[in-house]
N, C-alpha and C positions, 0 to 999 in steps of 0.2 A: 504556408505553402511548402516549406522544406519538409515538414512532417508528412504532408500528403505525398510528396515525391518519394520519401523513404519507404512509406507503406507500399507504393507501387513497385519498388525494387523487390520488396519481400514477396509480393504476389507473383511477380515474374519469376523469381528464383525458385519459388515453391512448386510451381505447376509445370516445370519442364518434364519431359518423359523420363522415367527412371530406369527403364530397361533398354538393353540392346534391341534393335528392331528385330522382329521375329523373322526367322528364315522360312517360315511356312508360306506356301503359295496360297493364293486365293482359293477358297474351298466353298462352293455354293451348296445350298440346302438340297438342291436336286441331285448333285453329285453325292452328297452324304447319304440320301435315301437309297440311291442306287447301290452304293457300297454296302449299306446295311443289309440289303437283300442278297448281295453276293457272298459275304463272309459267312463262315460256317460255325464259328464259336462265339459265345458271349464275350470272351476276353477281347476278341477282335472288334466286336461291336463297341465296347467301352473305348478302345483305342481310337476308333473312327470318330466317335463323338468328341473325344478330347482334341483330336486333330482339327475338327471343325471349329471348336471353341477357340483354339489357338491361332487359327488362320488370321493373317494380318488384314485380309479383306473383311473380316467380321468384327473388327474393333468397333466398339460403340453400337454393336448390333444386338438387340434384345434376344435374338435367336441363340447367340453365344451362351447366354445365361441359361436359357431353356435346355439346351443339349448338355451343357456342363452339369446341370442338376440331374438330368437323366443318367449321365455317366456315373454320378455318385450313387444313385439308387441301384443301378445294375451291378456296380462293383461291390456294393454291400451285399446284394442278394447272392452273388456267386463267390463271395469271400475273396475278391481279387485285391489284395492289399496294395501292391504297387500302383495299380490303376486307380485305387481310391485316393492315394496320396497325390497323384498327378491331377486327378479330377478336382480335389480340394484347391490345388494351386491355380488351375486355369479358371475355376469359378471365382476365386479371389481376383484374378486378373480381369475377368469379364466385368465384375462389379466395379473395379477400379476405372475401367474405361467408361462406365456409365455414371461416374462421379458419386457412386454410393459407397463412400469410404467405410462407413460402419459395417455394412455387409461384407465388404472386401476384407477387412481385418478379421471379421468373424470366421471366414473360411480359411484365412492364413493361420488363425489360431487353431482351428481343427486339424490342419495339416501338421502344425507344430506338436499338438498333443499326440497324434498318432505316431509321428516319427520319434518323439521322445519315448513313448512306450515301447517302441521296437528297437531303441538304442541306435538310431540312425542320425549321428551328429551332423552330417553334411546337409541332410534335408532340414533339420532343425535350424541350421545356420541360414539356409535359403529363406525359410519362413521368417526368421528374425530380421533378415535384410528387408523383406517386403513390408513387414510391420514397422520396422525402423524408418523406412522411407516415408511412409504415410505419417507416422507420429512426429518424426523429427523435422523432415523437410517440408511436408505439406501442411502440417498442423503446428509446427514451431515449438514442440514440447522438447526443449533442450535436454531435460533430465532423462528422456527415454533413449538417449544415444547408446545406452548399454547394449541394446539389441544389435546395433551396427558394429560396435566394438567386438562383441562376441562373434558375429559373423566374420569379421575381418580376421580374427585370430584363427578360426577354423580354416578359412580359404587359404591363408598364408601357410598354415601347417601342411596342407595337401598340395601346395604349389598350383592352385587353380587361379591363374593370372586373370582370366576373364572375369571371374567373380570378384577378385580383389579390386579390379578396376571399377566395377559397379559399386562396391561398398565405399571406395575412396570418393567416388562421385557423390554419394549420399552424405558422407562425412564432410566433404568440402562445402556442400550446400548448407548443411546444418550449421557449421561454424560461420559461414557467410551470414546466415540469418541472425545468429547470435551477435555478430559484430555490429549490427545496428544498435544493439543495447550496450555492448562493451567492445570498444575498438581494439582491445588487446587480442581478440580472437581473429583479427584479419590475417596475422602471420600464419596461424594454423590453417585457415581456409586456403591461403595462397599455397602453402606447402602441399596440402592434399590435392589441390587442383593441378599443380605442376607435376606431381607424381602420377596422377591419373592420366593426364594428357601424354606424358612420356611413355608410360606402360601401354596405353591404348595404341599409340602410333607404332610401337614395337610388336604388338600382338596381332598375329595373322587373323584370328577370329574376329577381333574388333574391327579390323580394316575391311572385312568382307561385309557385303550387304550394307545395312545402314547402321552398323555398330558404332561408328564415330559420330553419329548425329547428336545423341544426348551429351556426349563428351564435349564436342565443340560448342554446342548450344549453351550448356551450363557454364563453360569457361568464359564464353563471350559475355554472358550476363555478369559474371564476376568482374571482368575487365571494365565493363560499363560502370559498375559500382565504384571501382577505384580510378575511374575517369581516364582509362587508356582506350580512347574511343577508336583510334585507327586500328589498333591491334584487335579490338573486339570485332570491328567490322570485317577484318581479314578472316577470323575464325568463323564468323556467321556466314560469310559468302561460301567458305568451304562446306559448311553445313548445308546450305541451300542447294549447292551443286549436287551433293550426295542425295538429298531428298528428291530432286528432280530425276536423277538417274534411277532411283529405286521406286519412283512413282509413289512416294510416301506422302499422301495428302495431309495427314495429321501433322507430321513433322514439318512439312513445307509451310503450312499456314501458321503454325505456332511460331516458327522462326522468322517469318515475314513480319509478324507483329513485333518480334524482338528487334528486327532491323529498323522498324519505324521508331522504336524506343531510342535507338542510337541517334537517329536523325533528330528526334526531339531533344535529346540531351545536348546535341551540338547546334541547337537553334535552327536546324533546317526544317522548319515547321511544315512548309508546303510539301516537301518530299515525304514527311511522315504521314500527312493527311492523305496524299495520293495512294500510298501503300494501303492504308486502312480502308479507303474506299474500294480498292481492288479486291480485298480479301473478305470483306464483311459478308457478302452474299454467300460465299462458299462455307464460311464458318457457321453461319446461321442454318444453312441447308443441312449441314452434317451434325448440327447440335453439339459442336465442340465448346462446351460450357467454359472450360478454363481459358481458352483463347478468346472467347467472347467477353469474359470478365476482364481480361487484359486490354482488349480493344476499347471497351467503354471507359476504363480507367485512363487510357492514353488519350482518347478523344476529349475527356474532361480536362486533362492537364493542358492540352493544346489550346482548347477554347478559353480556358482560364488565363493562359499566358497572352492570348490575343484579345483579352478583355471582352470576349463574347459570352457574357455571363448567362444568358438565356440558354445557349447551346451547352455550356458547361453544366448547368443545373439539370438539363435533360439527360445527359450522359451519366451524371452522378446518380440520379434516381434509377436509371436502368442498371447501373453497376450495383447499387444497394439492393434492389429487388433480387437480382441474380445471386449476389453473395449471400443474402439471407436464406435463399432456397437451399444452399449447400449445407446449412446447419452445422458450421464448423465447431462452434462451442458445444453444441449438444453432442456432437460426435466425440469430442474429447472426453466428456464425462462417461459416455457409453464405453469408450475404450478402457478407461480405468476400471469400470465394472467388469468388463470381459477379462482383463488381466487378473483382477482380484478373484473372480470366479474360477479362473484356471488354477491359481495357487490353492484356493480352497478345495477344488476338486482333487488335486494331487494329494493334499493332506488327508481328505476323506478316504481316498483309495488306500493310503497307508494305514489309516485307522481300521478299515475293513479287513485288511490283511492281518492286523494284530488281533482283531476280534475272531477271525477264523482260527488263528493259532490258539487263542484262548479257549474256543469251543472244543477243539481237539483235545486240549489239555484237560478240560472238565470231564469229557467222556472217559478218558483214561483214569481220572481220579475216581469216578463212579465205580468202575470195575475194581479198582483197588480197595474201595470202601467195603465191598462184600468180603474181602479177605481179612481186612483190618478188624471187622466186627468181632472175630473170634480170637483176637490176639492181645487184648487187654493192655498190658504195659507197653507193648510195641506201638499200639495206637496212640498212647500219650506221647511217646517219643516222636512219632511221625507228626503229630499236631504241633509239638514244639519246634520241630524242624521246619514245618510249613510256615509257622509264625516268623521264624528267623529269615526264611526265604522272602517272605512278604516285606519285612523291614529292609532287607537287602535290596529288593526290587525297587522300593520307594526311594532309597538312597541313590540307586543307580539312575532312576528317572530324573532326580534332581541334578545329578552329575551330567546327564545327557543334555538337560536344558542349558546348564552352564556352558557345556562344550559347544552346543549349537550357537549360543550367543557369541562366544569367543570366535567361532569360525566365521560368523557374519562380520564381526569387527575386522578380522584378518582379511576377509574378501574385500571389504570396503577400502581398507588401507592399501591392499594390493592394486585395486583399480585406480586409486589416487596416484600411487607411485608410477603405474604404467602410463597414465595420462601425462604425468609430469615428464617422464622419459620421452614420450612421443613429442611433447612440446619442445624438449631439449633438442630432439632431432631436427626440428624446424630451425632452431637457432643455429645449430652446427651447419646445416645445409646453407643457411644464409651467409655464414662466415666463409665457407669454401667458395672458390671461384667457380664460374659456370663452365660445365663441360662443353657446352655449345661454343663458348667464346674460345676455348682452347682449339676446338676443331676448325674454327674459322681462321685462327692464327696459324695452326699447324694442321692442315687439312688431312694429311695421311696419318692420322693418329687415333688412338683409342684409349679409354680408361675403363678398367674393370674394378669396380668398387663394391665389395660385398661385406658389409659389417657382420660380425658374429651376432651381436645383439642389435637393438634398435639404433643406438649410437655407437660410434667407432673410435678406436685409438689410432687407426691409420688415417692419414689424410694426404690429399694431393694438393699441389700449389703451383702456380705459374705466374709470370709477370713479364710483359714486353717492355724492354728498357731502352732508354736512349743509349746508343752503342758507344763503345770506346775502341780504338785501334787494337787489333789482335794479331800478333806475330806468331805463326805456327812453326815450331821447330822442324827443320827438314823440308820446309816449303816456302815458296815465295809469295804465298797467299797473304794478303793483308785486307782486313775487313773493317768497315766503319759504319755499317748500318744493318738493320733488320736482325736483331738478336732477341732471344727469348730465354728466360730462366724457367726451368721446370724441376719440381722436386717430388719425390715419393718418400713419405716418412712413416715410421712405425713407433708410436709412443709406448711407454711402459704400460702394460695392462690393456684391457679392452673394456667395452661397455662404458658406464658413467665415468670411472676414474680415468680411463684412456681418453675419453672425449674431452674432459677438462684439461688434460695435459696437451691435447691437440690444439685447443683454443689458445692456451698460453703460447704454444710454439708458433702458430700462425701469426699471432700478434708480434712476436719478436722478429719473425721473418720480415713482416711489413715495416717494422721500425728500422731494420738494417737497410732496407731498400729506400724507403721514403724519407726517413729522418737522417740516417748516417750516409746516404747516397753511395752505398757499397754496391759493386757490380761483380767482383770476382768471387767465385764460389767459395774458395778457401777463407777469404776474409769474412764472408757472410756467415759461414759455419762458426768461425771463431767468435764473431759478434753474438750470435744467438746462444752459444755455449756460456759466455760470460753473463748475458742478460738473464737467461733462465736460472742459472745458479744464484744470481743476486735476487731475482724475484722470489725464488723458493728458499732463500737464506741457506743455501747449501754450503756456503763458505764459512759458516760458523761451526765450531766444534760440537755444539750441543744439539744441532739438528740432525736427526737420524733419517730424515726423508731424502732419499737418493734417486727419485724418479728422473728419467731422461728420455731420449729418443734416439733411434737410428734413422739415418736419412741419406739419400743419394740426391745430389744437386748438380744439374747440368746447365751450362750456358751454351745455347745452340746458336752458331753463327751460320746463317743460311748462305751468305755470299762466299765466305771462305770455305764452306763445307767442312766445318770443324766443330768439335765439342770440347769445351773445357769442363772437366769432371773433378769434383771433390766430394768425399762421402765419409760418413761415420758408420762403419759396420755394414754398409749395404753396397753390393757390387754393381757394376755396369756390364751388361752383356750386349755384344753386337753379333748378330747372326749374318754370316757372309760366306757364300760359296759352300753351303752345306756343313758349316761348323760354327760353334759358338766361341767367340773371342771374349774372354773375361778380364775385366780390369778391376783390381783389388781396391778396397776401401781402406782408410785409416782404421786400425783395429782398436777403436774406442768409441764410446757413445757420446752424444751431446749431453752435457750436464752430468748428474749422478756423481760417479767417482772421478770424472775427468777434471783436471785442475783448471784454475783460471788462466786466461791468456794462452791456452793451448793452441798450437799451430797445426792445422790440418793440411795434409798433402794435397797437391793439385796437379793435374796433368791435362795437356791439350792433345786431342786425338783427331787425326784426319779421318773423315768418313767418305764412303763411296756411294754412288747411286745404287739404289735398291737395298742398301744395308737396312736391317731391321734392328732398331735400338730398343732395349728393354731395361727399365728400372722397376723395382718391386719390393714389397715387404715379404716377410717369411711365411705369411699365412697360406699361400697357394701350395708351396712345396711341403709344408708341415702337416697337411691334412691327412688324417687316417681314413682308409677305405680300401677299395679294390677287393679282389677275391679273398685275401688273407687278413683284411683289416689292418694293413700296415701303413706306415707313413709314405707319402708319395716320393719324397726326396728330390733334390735339385737335379739329379741325373735324368730322371724321367721327365721333369719339367723341361730341361734342355732338349731332350730328344723330341718332345712334342713341338717345341718352337722350330727346330730344324725342319721337321716335316711340314710345318705350316708357313714357313718364311716366304715361299714363292707366291702365296695367295694375297688377295687384297686385304687391307687392314680390317674392314668390317667382317670379312670371312674369318680372319684370325681371331678377332674378338669373340665372335659367336662360337667358334670351335673351342677356344680356351674355356669359356663359361660352361659349354656343354660337357667338355672333358672333365672339368672340376666337379660338376654335379654328378656325372656318371661315376667318378672315382669315389666321391663321398657316399653315394648311395643312401642307406638308412642311418649312417653314422652321423653323430652330432658334429657341426662345424666347430673346429677347435680354436680358431683365431680369426681376427679380421683379415680380409684379403684385399690387396691393392696391387694392380699391375698396370703400368703405363708403357705404351709402346708406340713407335712411329717409324715410318719409312722415309729414307732420304730421297 
């Protein structure tokens, strides 16, 4: 029974809609025919037929395929390349909605071939995403995730957040499916899902129309898988509200079946059955095979649990017949044939080009032979030279084969390393505290966290503590509750070395708080200085490893309206009344060359209402860019904060990120970026 339930989760997870809901309005065939008579050019006719095929009202409509194919034929006839690429894609989409996955992949492959030949990497990435969705998510071929990883890299490079969200959705579902085989993949799936939901809720395009439907739907299915049923129900109800507002029948019916699954998982069998009875008629009428497959599977499970074995057998047979009709295993073999044929075709094209070059060379040699006939000794020399060239060419071909094999090995190793680093990112994110938790404890706050590479040497940290009395010099304020420790740290290096140092540092911070029960910032910094030096054996004369970190650590007392500040090389800024008040740090790093039992300075500062408090690493101000490709510097950073201080914190955060990206422009990011800010 547990194996049956596991298979049901896989089916549910694989058949959720992969794309953002189309923004196209319903477009009837009568309207299309009228438009085709009105437009004057064949290019416009191609675009009209593509729009008809893309129309959300024509999903699962065989007419979509008919006019998409007509658009392909006309685009070829008039040599309309852009229209042909779009027509290939919408034809693939149309076949996808008809559950003909083999044909769908065939047209995505045609789109990919054409885009590849025209050197259009973004279009190739879109095709790889669509192929990857079908192969990895719907067919469960885990090894084919290379298509999704390629697409993610391209979309991240061009800052296409909407497409990044789509690929994260696919990768999350891929790793969720794989977790049924190997539970170690659950962390990767969870990381991709959380990033996907966060980016989608911040992205204006995703929030418009029905863009959040597949995001919430897929995430809710994952939450069901990890048995967080209440949270899953919350996201699914959000999803259903959007489908109702958008009149998205396909999304509504699919997610109602998902809601029934949650009720089944929580033993609310009657509620699950009531939902399935309500939607079965509409699902059959619209021929939504994926939803019907899920419905029969869920009815089987409910009947089985209620020991109604006759009803269970009936639904099992209906499920089996429908599942067999989709020919999933046959499709997988066909897909391998298509991909192999594509690779062979590329090689054959290269061979044809070489043959054409050889033909040109032969023609030139024939012309030369007429001259060589009368040259005697010169002819012998030329033949000898030709022989040497032939041997050289053979040697060169062998060298090229060896080089090609080495390049393949390097590419495989590179992919393994990148996947390991992405997995390490999931581990680092799990160790860092939740940004949402900080915003709940400190509502008027923000964190800007932009790693240079996948993983980061910068890290943020906070902890709400049991308070101790705080006497503020120059004030009669005494506090004994509601205190929060907040830190912004910059470890030596960035990328993998920096991330390893950050993990060690977070561990020593937690030891200082939870094991040693330290509360005062200066005591905490002294403790982690000693612990890191001992952990890295920096106190021995033979160890040359001197890595460490810079850190600003605040103890915020909300009742006394005071901040106790201690830091190693990182200042504290308070923006008040149009100026930046800077508090200096102790001029030494944690660990590294700093001695054991070093005592860090500490000061307590009174704050005022509407003060903007900022702690940060050096990555923001050290970024090169602007008109002259120069470093931003702290003065420009301060000026920007003074201009923004009067705004709300979410506006400040958005403006700082936008300003950083505008300054960076096309320059490479030089370091990890971390900025923590909050208003009193």
